[in-house]
N, CA, C, O and the ligand as a Tripos MOL2 file, in Angstrom:
@<TRIPOS>MOLECULE
protein
  261   259    66     0     0
PROTEIN
NO_CHARGES

@<TRIPOS>ATOM
      1 N           0.8350   -1.2100    0.0000 N.3       1 MET1
      2 CA          0.0000    0.0000    0.0000 C.3       1 MET1
      3 C           0.8640    1.2530    0.0000 C.2       1 MET1
      4 O           0.4990    2.2870   -0.5590 O.2       1 MET1
      5 N           2.0080    1.1310    0.6360 N.am      2 SER2
      6 CA          2.8300    2.3350    0.7680 C.3       2 SER2
      7 C           3.4560    2.7140   -0.5700 C.2       2 SER2
      8 O           3.8750    3.8520   -0.7780 O.2       2 SER2
      9 N           3.5110    1.7420   -1.4680 N.am      3 GLU3
     10 CA          4.1430    2.0540   -2.7490 C.3       3 GLU3
     11 C           3.3280    3.0940   -3.5090 C.2       3 GLU3
     12 O           3.8660    3.9060   -4.2610 O.2       3 GLU3
     13 N           2.0440    3.0450   -3.2950 N.am      4 THR4
     14 CA          1.1960    4.0200   -3.9650 C.3       4 THR4
     15 C           1.5610    5.4350   -3.5250 C.2       4 THR4
     16 O           1.6120    6.3650   -4.3310 O.2       4 THR4
     17 N           1.8050    5.5670   -2.2570 N.am      5 LEU5
     18 CA          2.1700    6.8920   -1.7590 C.3       5 LEU5
     19 C           3.5470    7.2730   -2.2750 C.2       5 LEU5
     20 O           3.8240    8.4330   -2.5770 O.2       5 LEU5
     21 N           4.3800    6.2850   -2.3660 N.am      6 LYS6
     22 CA          5.7340    6.5680   -2.8310 C.3       6 LYS6
     23 C           5.6950    7.1530   -4.2440 C.2       6 LYS6
     24 O           6.3920    8.1130   -4.5740 O.2       6 LYS6
     25 N           4.8650    6.5410   -5.0400 N.am      7 GLY7
     26 CA          4.7960    6.9900   -6.4320 C.3       7 GLY7
     27 C           4.2950    8.4070   -6.5420 C.2       7 GLY7
     28 O           4.6830    9.1370   -7.4540 O.2       7 GLY7
     29 N           3.4390    8.8040   -5.6280 N.am      8 LYS8
     30 CA          2.8860   10.1550   -5.7050 C.3       8 LYS8
     31 C           3.6310   11.1350   -4.8050 C.2       8 LYS8
     32 O           3.2130   12.2770   -4.6100 O.2       8 LYS8
     33 N           4.7190   10.6620   -4.2760 N.am      9 ALA9
     34 CA          5.4690   11.5310   -3.3690 C.3       9 ALA9
     35 C           5.9350   12.7760   -4.1030 C.2       9 ALA9
     36 O           6.4590   12.7100   -5.2150 O.2       9 ALA9
     37 N           5.7380   13.8670   -3.4770 N.am     10 ILE10
     38 CA          6.1750   15.1140   -4.0960 C.3      10 ILE10
     39 C           7.6760   15.2550   -3.9320 C.2      10 ILE10
     40 O           8.2190   15.1000   -2.8380 O.2      10 ILE10
     41 N           8.3120   15.5440   -5.0060 N.am     11 LYS11
     42 CA          9.7690   15.6530   -4.9460 C.3      11 LYS11
     43 C          10.2040   17.0960   -5.1480 C.2      11 LYS11
     44 O           9.5610   17.8870   -5.8380 O.2      11 LYS11
     45 N          11.2730   17.3810   -4.5410 N.am     12 GLY12
     46 CA         11.8630   18.6950   -4.7560 C.3      12 GLY12
     47 C          11.2020   19.7950   -3.9620 C.2      12 GLY12
     48 O          10.9710   20.8870   -4.4800 O.2      12 GLY12
     49 N          10.8990   19.5210   -2.7250 N.am     13 ILE13
     50 CA         10.3510   20.6160   -1.9040 C.3      13 ILE13
     51 C          11.5120   21.2650   -1.1670 C.2      13 ILE13
     52 O          11.6930   21.0860    0.0380 O.2      13 ILE13
     53 N          12.2630   21.9940   -1.9010 N.am     14 THR14
     54 CA         13.4370   22.6090   -1.2910 C.3      14 THR14
     55 C          13.2500   24.1050   -1.1190 C.2      14 THR14
     56 O          13.9320   24.7510   -0.3240 O.2      14 THR14
     57 N          12.3230   24.6280   -1.8700 N.am     15 ARG15
     58 CA         12.1030   26.0610   -1.7640 C.3      15 ARG15
     59 C          11.5000   26.3850   -0.4030 C.2      15 ARG15
     60 O          10.5370   25.7540    0.0350 O.2      15 ARG15
     61 N          12.0590   27.3350    0.2260 N.am     16 ALA16
     62 CA         11.5750   27.7140    1.5500 C.3      16 ALA16
     63 C          10.3190   28.5590    1.3930 C.2      16 ALA16
     64 O          10.3660   29.7840    1.2800 O.2      16 ALA16
     65 N           9.2100   27.8600    1.3930 N.am     17 SER17
     66 CA          7.9670   28.5950    1.2750 C.3      17 SER17
     67 C           7.5220   29.0600    2.6540 C.2      17 SER17
     68 O           7.9310   28.5260    3.6850 O.2      17 SER17
     69 N           6.7060   30.0280    2.6290 N.am     18 ARG18
     70 CA          6.2540   30.5770    3.9090 C.3      18 ARG18
     71 C           5.3860   29.5650    4.6250 C.2      18 ARG18
     72 O           4.2960   29.2280    4.1630 O.2      18 ARG18
     73 N           5.8630   29.0950    5.7270 N.am     19 ARG19
     74 CA          5.0950   28.1320    6.4940 C.3      19 ARG19
     75 C           4.8610   28.6540    7.8950 C.2      19 ARG19
     76 O           5.6270   29.4560    8.4290 O.2      19 ARG19
     77 N           3.8110   28.1830    8.4490 N.am     20 TYR20
     78 CA          3.5230   28.5490    9.8220 C.3      20 TYR20
     79 C           3.7440   27.3250   10.7020 C.2      20 TYR20
     80 O           3.8820   26.2080   10.2040 O.2      20 TYR20
     81 N           3.7740   27.5320   11.9410 N.am     21 SER21
     82 CA          4.0760   26.4430   12.8520 C.3      21 SER21
     83 C           3.1740   25.2450   12.5640 C.2      21 SER21
     84 O           1.9950   25.3870   12.2410 O.2      21 SER21
     85 N           3.7530   24.1030   12.6910 N.am     22 GLU22
     86 CA          3.0220   22.8970   12.3580 C.3      22 GLU22
     87 C           2.1560   22.4430   13.5210 C.2      22 GLU22
     88 O           2.4030   22.7800   14.6790 O.2      22 GLU22
     89 N           1.1540   21.6830   13.1860 N.am     23 GLY23
     90 CA          0.3290   21.0860   14.2260 C.3      23 GLY23
     91 C          -0.5220   22.0800   14.9790 C.2      23 GLY23
     92 O          -0.8800   21.8460   16.1330 O.2      23 GLY23
     93 N          -0.8480   23.1830   14.3420 N.am     24 ARG24
     94 CA         -1.7010   24.1480   15.0310 C.3      24 ARG24
     95 C          -3.1560   23.7240   14.9120 C.2      24 ARG24
     96 O          -3.5640   23.0690   13.9520 O.2      24 ARG24
     97 N          -3.9010   24.1080   15.8890 N.am     25 VAL25
     98 CA         -5.3330   23.8270   15.8400 C.3      25 VAL25
     99 C          -6.0970   25.1300   15.9760 C.2      25 VAL25
    100 O          -5.5350   26.1780   16.2980 O.2      25 VAL25
    101 N          -7.3700   25.0370   15.7280 N.am     26 CYS26
    102 CA         -8.2140   26.2180   15.7950 C.3      26 CYS26
    103 C          -8.0980   26.8740   17.1740 C.2      26 CYS26
    104 O          -8.0020   26.1940   18.1960 O.2      26 CYS26
    105 N          -8.1080   28.1780   17.1780 N.am     27 ALA27
    106 CA         -7.9570   28.9110   18.4280 C.3      27 ALA27
    107 C          -9.2110   28.8090   19.2940 C.2      27 ALA27
    108 O          -9.2050   29.1640   20.4730 O.2      27 ALA27
    109 N         -10.2550   28.3300   18.6960 N.am     28 HIS28
    110 CA        -11.4820   28.1660   19.4700 C.3      28 HIS28
    111 C         -11.2400   27.1320   20.5620 C.2      28 HIS28
    112 O         -10.7250   26.0480   20.2910 O.2      28 HIS28
    113 N         -11.6090   27.4640   21.7860 N.am     29 PRO29
    114 CA        -11.3420   26.5690   22.9160 C.3      29 PRO29
    115 C         -11.9880   25.2020   22.7620 C.2      29 PRO29
    116 O         -11.4910   24.2130   23.3000 O.2      29 PRO29
    117 N         -13.0600   25.1430   22.0530 N.am     30 GLU30
    118 CA        -13.7520   23.8620   21.9340 C.3      30 GLU30
    119 C         -13.6250   23.2820   20.5390 C.2      30 GLU30
    120 O         -14.4340   22.4560   20.1190 O.2      30 GLU30
    121 N         -12.6280   23.7110   19.8480 N.am     31 CYS31
    122 CA        -12.4410   23.2180   18.4930 C.3      31 CYS31
    123 C         -11.0330   22.6780   18.3420 C.2      31 CYS31
    124 O         -10.0560   23.3210   18.7250 O.2      31 CYS31
    125 N         -10.9510   21.5070   17.7890 N.am     32 ASP32
    126 CA         -9.6390   20.8830   17.6100 C.3      32 ASP32
    127 C          -9.3010   20.7140   16.1370 C.2      32 ASP32
    128 O          -8.4930   19.8650   15.7610 O.2      32 ASP32
    129 N          -9.9160   21.5120   15.3390 N.am     33 THR33
    130 CA         -9.6570   21.4060   13.9150 C.3      33 THR33
    131 C          -8.2310   21.8220   13.5960 C.2      33 THR33
    132 O          -7.7710   22.8970   13.9800 O.2      33 THR33
    133 N          -7.5650   20.9620   12.9000 N.am     34 LYS34
    134 CA         -6.1780   21.2660   12.5680 C.3      34 LYS34
    135 C          -6.1160   22.3270   11.4820 C.2      34 LYS34
    136 O          -6.9060   22.3410   10.5380 O.2      34 LYS34
    137 N          -5.1700   23.1920   11.6510 N.am     35 LEU35
    138 CA         -5.0040   24.2610   10.6710 C.3      35 LEU35
    139 C          -3.8320   23.9220    9.7560 C.2      35 LEU35
    140 O          -2.8550   23.2890   10.1560 O.2      35 LEU35
    141 N          -3.9680   24.3530    8.5660 N.am     36 SER36
    142 CA         -2.8900   24.1220    7.6180 C.3      36 SER36
    143 C          -1.6980   24.9970    7.9680 C.2      36 SER36
    144 O          -1.8290   26.0890    8.5210 O.2      36 SER36
    145 N          -0.5270   24.4670    7.6200 N.am     37 ILE37
    146 CA          0.6630   25.2540    7.9330 C.3      37 ILE37
    147 C           0.7190   26.4950    7.0690 C.2      37 ILE37
    148 O           1.4670   27.4320    7.3470 O.2      37 ILE37
    149 N          -0.0710   26.4870    6.0340 N.am     38 TYR38
    150 CA         -0.1010   27.6510    5.1510 C.3      38 TYR38
    151 C          -1.2310   28.5980    5.5240 C.2      38 TYR38
    152 O          -1.4090   29.6610    4.9280 O.2      38 TYR38
    153 N          -1.9720   28.1840    6.5120 N.am     39 ASN39
    154 CA         -3.0880   29.0200    6.9440 C.3      39 ASN39
    155 C          -2.6000   29.9780    8.0140 C.2      39 ASN39
    156 O          -2.1780   29.5650    9.0930 O.2      39 ASN39
    157 N          -2.6640   31.2340    7.7050 N.am     40 LYS40
    158 CA         -2.1480   32.2150    8.6550 C.3      40 LYS40
    159 C          -3.1830   32.5790    9.6970 C.2      40 LYS40
    160 O          -2.8880   33.2830   10.6630 O.2      40 LYS40
    161 N          -4.3780   32.1030    9.5000 N.am     41 ARG41
    162 CA         -5.4290   32.4240   10.4540 C.3      41 ARG41
    163 C          -5.2790   31.5730   11.7090 C.2      41 ARG41
    164 O          -4.6200   30.5340   11.7080 O.2      41 ARG41
    165 N          -5.8930   32.0340   12.7490 N.am     42 GLU42
    166 CA         -5.8310   31.2890   14.0040 C.3      42 GLU42
    167 C          -7.0400   30.3980   14.1850 C.2      42 GLU42
    168 O          -7.0830   29.5550   15.0810 O.2      42 GLU42
    169 N          -8.0120   30.5920   13.3310 N.am     43 TYR43
    170 CA         -9.2290   29.8100   13.4660 C.3      43 TYR43
    171 C          -9.4430   28.9510   12.2280 C.2      43 TYR43
    172 O          -8.9110   29.2220   11.1520 O.2      43 TYR43
    173 N         -10.2260   27.9290   12.4160 N.am     44 CYS44
    174 CA        -10.5560   27.0890   11.2860 C.3      44 CYS44
    175 C         -11.5850   27.7930   10.4190 C.2      44 CYS44
    176 O         -11.9700   28.9380   10.6550 O.2      44 CYS44
    177 N         -12.0020   27.0680    9.4240 N.am     45 HIS45
    178 CA        -12.9290   27.6910    8.4760 C.3      45 HIS45
    179 C         -14.2460   28.0670    9.1590 C.2      45 HIS45
    180 O         -14.8790   29.0670    8.8210 O.2      45 HIS45
    181 N         -14.6300   27.2550   10.1040 N.am     46 LEU46
    182 CA        -15.9120   27.5030   10.7580 C.3      46 LEU46
    183 C         -15.8550   28.6890   11.6940 C.2      46 LEU46
    184 O         -16.8060   29.4640   11.7940 O.2      46 LEU46
    185 N         -14.7390   28.8260   12.3770 N.am     47 HIS47
    186 CA        -14.6460   29.8640   13.3940 C.3      47 HIS47
    187 C         -13.8810   31.0860   12.9220 C.2      47 HIS47
    188 O         -13.6550   32.0220   13.6900 O.2      47 HIS47
    189 N         -13.4920   31.0760   11.6870 N.am     48 ALA48
    190 CA        -12.7650   32.2300   11.1770 C.3      48 ALA48
    191 C         -13.6820   33.4520   11.1920 C.2      48 ALA48
    192 O         -14.8470   33.3740   10.8010 O.2      48 ALA48
    193 N         -13.1510   34.5580   11.6380 N.am     49 PRO49
    194 CA        -13.9530   35.7810   11.6640 C.3      49 PRO49
    195 C         -14.3250   36.2130   10.2580 C.2      49 PRO49
    196 O         -13.5850   35.9920    9.3000 O.2      49 PRO49
    197 N         -15.4470   36.8090   10.1650 N.am     50 VAL50
    198 CA        -15.9270   37.2320    8.8470 C.3      50 VAL50
    199 C         -15.0800   38.3840    8.3500 C.2      50 VAL50
    200 O         -14.6860   39.2660    9.1130 O.2      50 VAL50
    201 N         -14.8150   38.3570    7.0790 N.am     51 LYS51
    202 CA        -13.9720   39.3970    6.5080 C.3      51 LYS51
    203 C         -14.6390   40.7610    6.6360 C.2      51 LYS51
    204 O         -14.0530   41.7190    7.1400 O.2      51 LYS51
    205 N         -15.8510   40.8160    6.1750 N.am     52 PHE52
    206 CA        -16.5290   42.1020    6.1950 C.3      52 PHE52
    207 C         -17.2730   42.2730    7.5130 C.2      52 PHE52
    208 O         -17.8930   41.3330    8.0110 O.2      52 PHE52
    209 N         -17.2090   43.4520    8.0650 N.am     53 PRO53
    210 CA        -17.9170   43.7090    9.3170 C.3      53 PRO53
    211 C         -19.4190   43.6010    9.1380 C.2      53 PRO53
    212 O         -20.0220   44.2450    8.2800 O.2      53 PRO53
    213 N         -19.9770   42.7900    9.9520 N.am     54 ARG54
    214 CA        -21.4180   42.5950    9.8310 C.3      54 ARG54
    215 C         -22.1610   43.7780   10.4310 C.2      54 ARG54
    216 O         -21.8780   44.2080   11.5490 O.2      54 ARG54
    217 N         -23.0650   44.2670    9.7070 N.am     55 VAL55
    218 CA        -23.8440   45.4040   10.1960 C.3      55 VAL55
    219 C         -24.8120   44.9140   11.2580 C.2      55 VAL55
    220 O         -25.8260   44.2760   10.9740 O.2      55 VAL55
    221 N         -24.4620   45.2350   12.4740 N.am     56 ARG56
    222 CA        -25.2910   44.7250   13.5600 C.3      56 ARG56
    223 C         -25.9810   45.8590   14.2800 C.2      56 ARG56
    224 O         -26.1860   45.7990   15.4930 O.2      56 ARG56
    225 N         -26.3250   46.8520   13.5710 N.am     57 GLY57
    226 CA        -26.9810   47.9760   14.2100 C.3      57 GLY57
    227 C         -28.4780   47.7610   14.2720 C.2      57 GLY57
    228 O         -29.0060   46.7560   13.7950 O.2      57 GLY57
    229 N         -29.1100   48.6810   14.8400 N.am     58 ARG58
    230 CA        -30.5730   48.5600   14.8760 C.3      58 ARG58
    231 C         -31.1330   49.0000   13.5430 C.2      58 ARG58
    232 O         -30.6410   49.9340   12.9090 O.2      58 ARG58
    233 N         -32.1220   48.3360   13.1590 N.am     59 ILE59
    234 CA        -32.7320   48.6650   11.8850 C.3      59 ILE59
    235 C         -33.8800   49.6360   12.1250 C.2      59 ILE59
    236 O         -34.8540   49.3290   12.8120 O.2      59 ILE59
    237 N         -33.7350   50.7870   11.5480 N.am     60 LEU60
    238 CA        -34.7730   51.7800   11.7370 C.3      60 LEU60
    239 C         -36.0240   51.3610   10.9840 C.2      60 LEU60
    240 O         -35.9640   50.9800    9.8150 O.2      60 LEU60
    241 N         -37.1050   51.4340   11.6380 N.am     61 PRO61
    242 CA        -38.3690   51.0800   10.9590 C.3      61 PRO61
    243 C         -38.6710   52.0240    9.8170 C.2      61 PRO61
    244 O         -38.4740   53.2360    9.9060 O.2      61 PRO61
    245 N         -39.1410   51.4440    8.7720 N.am     62 GLU62
    246 CA        -39.4300   52.2720    7.6160 C.3      62 GLU62
    247 C         -40.6470   53.1440    7.8590 C.2      62 GLU62
    248 O         -41.5840   52.7580    8.5570 O.2      62 GLU62
    249 N         -40.6130   54.2800    7.2900 N.am     63 GLY63
    250 CA        -41.7460   55.1680    7.3860 C.3      63 GLY63
    251 C         -41.8940   55.7950    8.7500 C.2      63 GLY63
    252 O         -42.9670   56.2760    9.1150 O.2      63 GLY63
    253 N         -40.7890   55.7880    9.5160 N.am     64 SER64
    254 CA        -40.8990   56.3980   10.8360 C.3      64 SER64
    255 C         -40.8320   57.9130   10.7290 C.2      64 SER64
    256 O         -40.0950   58.4520    9.9040 O.2      64 SER64
    257 N         -41.5630   58.5620   11.5220 N.am     65 GLY65
    258 CA        -41.5110   60.0060   11.4800 C.3      65 GLY65
    259 C         -42.7090   60.5300   10.9190 C.2      65 GLY65
    260 O         -42.8540   61.7470   10.7990 O.2      65 GLY65
    261 ZN        -12.6430   25.9800   14.8220 Zn       66 ZN66
@<TRIPOS>BOND
     1     1     2 1
     2     2     3 1
     3     3     4 2
     4     3     5 am
     5     5     6 1
     6     6     7 1
     7     7     8 2
     8     7     9 am
     9     9    10 1
    10    10    11 1
    11    11    12 2
    12    11    13 am
    13    13    14 1
    14    14    15 1
    15    15    16 2
    16    15    17 am
    17    17    18 1
    18    18    19 1
    19    19    20 2
    20    19    21 am
    21    21    22 1
    22    22    23 1
    23    23    24 2
    24    23    25 am
    25    25    26 1
    26    26    27 1
    27    27    28 2
    28    27    29 am
    29    29    30 1
    30    30    31 1
    31    31    32 2
    32    31    33 am
    33    33    34 1
    34    34    35 1
    35    35    36 2
    36    35    37 am
    37    37    38 1
    38    38    39 1
    39    39    40 2
    40    39    41 am
    41    41    42 1
    42    42    43 1
    43    43    44 2
    44    43    45 am
    45    45    46 1
    46    46    47 1
    47    47    48 2
    48    47    49 am
    49    49    50 1
    50    50    51 1
    51    51    52 2
    52    51    53 am
    53    53    54 1
    54    54    55 1
    55    55    56 2
    56    55    57 am
    57    57    58 1
    58    58    59 1
    59    59    60 2
    60    59    61 am
    61    61    62 1
    62    62    63 1
    63    63    64 2
    64    63    65 am
    65    65    66 1
    66    66    67 1
    67    67    68 2
    68    67    69 am
    69    69    70 1
    70    70    71 1
    71    71    72 2
    72    71    73 am
    73    73    74 1
    74    74    75 1
    75    75    76 2
    76    75    77 am
    77    77    78 1
    78    78    79 1
    79    79    80 2
    80    79    81 am
    81    81    82 1
    82    82    83 1
    83    83    84 2
    84    83    85 am
    85    85    86 1
    86    86    87 1
    87    87    88 2
    88    87    89 am
    89    89    90 1
    90    90    91 1
    91    91    92 2
    92    91    93 am
    93    93    94 1
    94    94    95 1
    95    95    96 2
    96    95    97 am
    97    97    98 1
    98    98    99 1
    99    99   100 2
   100    99   101 am
   101   101   102 1
   102   102   103 1
   103   103   104 2
   104   103   105 am
   105   105   106 1
   106   106   107 1
   107   107   108 2
   108   107   109 am
   109   109   110 1
   110   110   111 1
   111   111   112 2
   112   111   113 am
   113   113   114 1
   114   114   115 1
   115   115   116 2
   116   115   117 am
   117   117   118 1
   118   118   119 1
   119   119   120 2
   120   119   121 am
   121   121   122 1
   122   122   123 1
   123   123   124 2
   124   123   125 am
   125   125   126 1
   126   126   127 1
   127   127   128 2
   128   127   129 am
   129   129   130 1
   130   130   131 1
   131   131   132 2
   132   131   133 am
   133   133   134 1
   134   134   135 1
   135   135   136 2
   136   135   137 am
   137   137   138 1
   138   138   139 1
   139   139   140 2
   140   139   141 am
   141   141   142 1
   142   142   143 1
   143   143   144 2
   144   143   145 am
   145   145   146 1
   146   146   147 1
   147   147   148 2
   148   147   149 am
   149   149   150 1
   150   150   151 1
   151   151   152 2
   152   151   153 am
   153   153   154 1
   154   154   155 1
   155   155   156 2
   156   155   157 am
   157   157   158 1
   158   158   159 1
   159   159   160 2
   160   159   161 am
   161   161   162 1
   162   162   163 1
   163   163   164 2
   164   163   165 am
   165   165   166 1
   166   166   167 1
   167   167   168 2
   168   167   169 am
   169   169   170 1
   170   170   171 1
   171   171   172 2
   172   171   173 am
   173   173   174 1
   174   174   175 1
   175   175   176 2
   176   175   177 am
   177   177   178 1
   178   178   179 1
   179   179   180 2
   180   179   181 am
   181   181   182 1
   182   182   183 1
   183   183   184 2
   184   183   185 am
   185   185   186 1
   186   186   187 1
   187   187   188 2
   188   187   189 am
   189   189   190 1
   190   190   191 1
   191   191   192 2
   192   191   193 am
   193   193   194 1
   194   194   195 1
   195   195   196 2
   196   195   197 am
   197   197   198 1
   198   198   199 1
   199   199   200 2
   200   199   201 am
   201   201   202 1
   202   202   203 1
   203   203   204 2
   204   203   205 am
   205   205   206 1
   206   206   207 1
   207   207   208 2
   208   207   209 am
   209   209   210 1
   210   210   211 1
   211   211   212 2
   212   211   213 am
   213   213   214 1
   214   214   215 1
   215   215   216 2
   216   215   217 am
   217   217   218 1
   218   218   219 1
   219   219   220 2
   220   219   221 am
   221   221   222 1
   222   222   223 1
   223   223   224 2
   224   223   225 am
   225   225   226 1
   226   226   227 1
   227   227   228 2
   228   227   229 am
   229   229   230 1
   230   230   231 1
   231   231   232 2
   232   231   233 am
   233   233   234 1
   234   234   235 1
   235   235   236 2
   236   235   237 am
   237   237   238 1
   238   238   239 1
   239   239   240 2
   240   239   241 am
   241   241   242 1
   242   242   243 1
   243   243   244 2
   244   243   245 am
   245   245   246 1
   246   246   247 1
   247   247   248 2
   248   247   249 am
   249   249   250 1
   250   250   251 1
   251   251   252 2
   252   251   253 am
   253   253   254 1
   254   254   255 1
   255   255   256 2
   256   255   257 am
   257   257   258 1
   258   258   259 1
   259   259   260 2
@<TRIPOS>SUBSTRUCTURE
     1 MET1         2 RESIDUE 1 A MET
     2 SER2         6 RESIDUE 1 A SER
     3 GLU3        10 RESIDUE 1 A GLU
     4 THR4        14 RESIDUE 1 A THR
     5 LEU5        18 RESIDUE 1 A LEU
     6 LYS6        22 RESIDUE 1 A LYS
     7 GLY7        26 RESIDUE 1 A GLY
     8 LYS8        30 RESIDUE 1 A LYS
     9 ALA9        34 RESIDUE 1 A ALA
    10 ILE10       38 RESIDUE 1 A ILE
    11 LYS11       42 RESIDUE 1 A LYS
    12 GLY12       46 RESIDUE 1 A GLY
    13 ILE13       50 RESIDUE 1 A ILE
    14 THR14       54 RESIDUE 1 A THR
    15 ARG15       58 RESIDUE 1 A ARG
    16 ALA16       62 RESIDUE 1 A ALA
    17 SER17       66 RESIDUE 1 A SER
    18 ARG18       70 RESIDUE 1 A ARG
    19 ARG19       74 RESIDUE 1 A ARG
    20 TYR20       78 RESIDUE 1 A TYR
    21 SER21       82 RESIDUE 1 A SER
    22 GLU22       86 RESIDUE 1 A GLU
    23 GLY23       90 RESIDUE 1 A GLY
    24 ARG24       94 RESIDUE 1 A ARG
    25 VAL25       98 RESIDUE 1 A VAL
    26 CYS26      102 RESIDUE 1 A CYS
    27 ALA27      106 RESIDUE 1 A ALA
    28 HIS28      110 RESIDUE 1 A HIS
    29 PRO29      114 RESIDUE 1 A PRO
    30 GLU30      118 RESIDUE 1 A GLU
    31 CYS31      122 RESIDUE 1 A CYS
    32 ASP32      126 RESIDUE 1 A ASP
    33 THR33      130 RESIDUE 1 A THR
    34 LYS34      134 RESIDUE 1 A LYS
    35 LEU35      138 RESIDUE 1 A LEU
    36 SER36      142 RESIDUE 1 A SER
    37 ILE37      146 RESIDUE 1 A ILE
    38 TYR38      150 RESIDUE 1 A TYR
    39 ASN39      154 RESIDUE 1 A ASN
    40 LYS40      158 RESIDUE 1 A LYS
    41 ARG41      162 RESIDUE 1 A ARG
    42 GLU42      166 RESIDUE 1 A GLU
    43 TYR43      170 RESIDUE 1 A TYR
    44 CYS44      174 RESIDUE 1 A CYS
    45 HIS45      178 RESIDUE 1 A HIS
    46 LEU46      182 RESIDUE 1 A LEU
    47 HIS47      186 RESIDUE 1 A HIS
    48 ALA48      190 RESIDUE 1 A ALA
    49 PRO49      194 RESIDUE 1 A PRO
    50 VAL50      198 RESIDUE 1 A VAL
    51 LYS51      202 RESIDUE 1 A LYS
    52 PHE52      206 RESIDUE 1 A PHE
    53 PRO53      210 RESIDUE 1 A PRO
    54 ARG54      214 RESIDUE 1 A ARG
    55 VAL55      218 RESIDUE 1 A VAL
    56 ARG56      222 RESIDUE 1 A ARG
    57 GLY57      226 RESIDUE 1 A GLY
    58 ARG58      230 RESIDUE 1 A ARG
    59 ILE59      234 RESIDUE 1 A ILE
    60 LEU60      238 RESIDUE 1 A LEU
    61 PRO61      242 RESIDUE 1 A PRO
    62 GLU62      246 RESIDUE 1 A GLU
    63 GLY63      250 RESIDUE 1 A GLY
    64 SER64      254 RESIDUE 1 A SER
    65 GLY65      258 RESIDUE 1 A GLY
    66 ZN66       261 GROUP 0 **** ****
């Protein structure tokens, strides 16, 4: 079985690509999702903060006034 992996083994990973610490998990206290070494975020996909700020203001009723 291991021969299959051998054949697909990636060769020539010598370039020092930007990597982050290995074996990191989601920063969420109750989440153990492993993060990719290329993922600069501290949270997994589920707990990652939303890029755009969510408008959480009060919605003014229409036709007020
Ligand atoms: Zn998470």
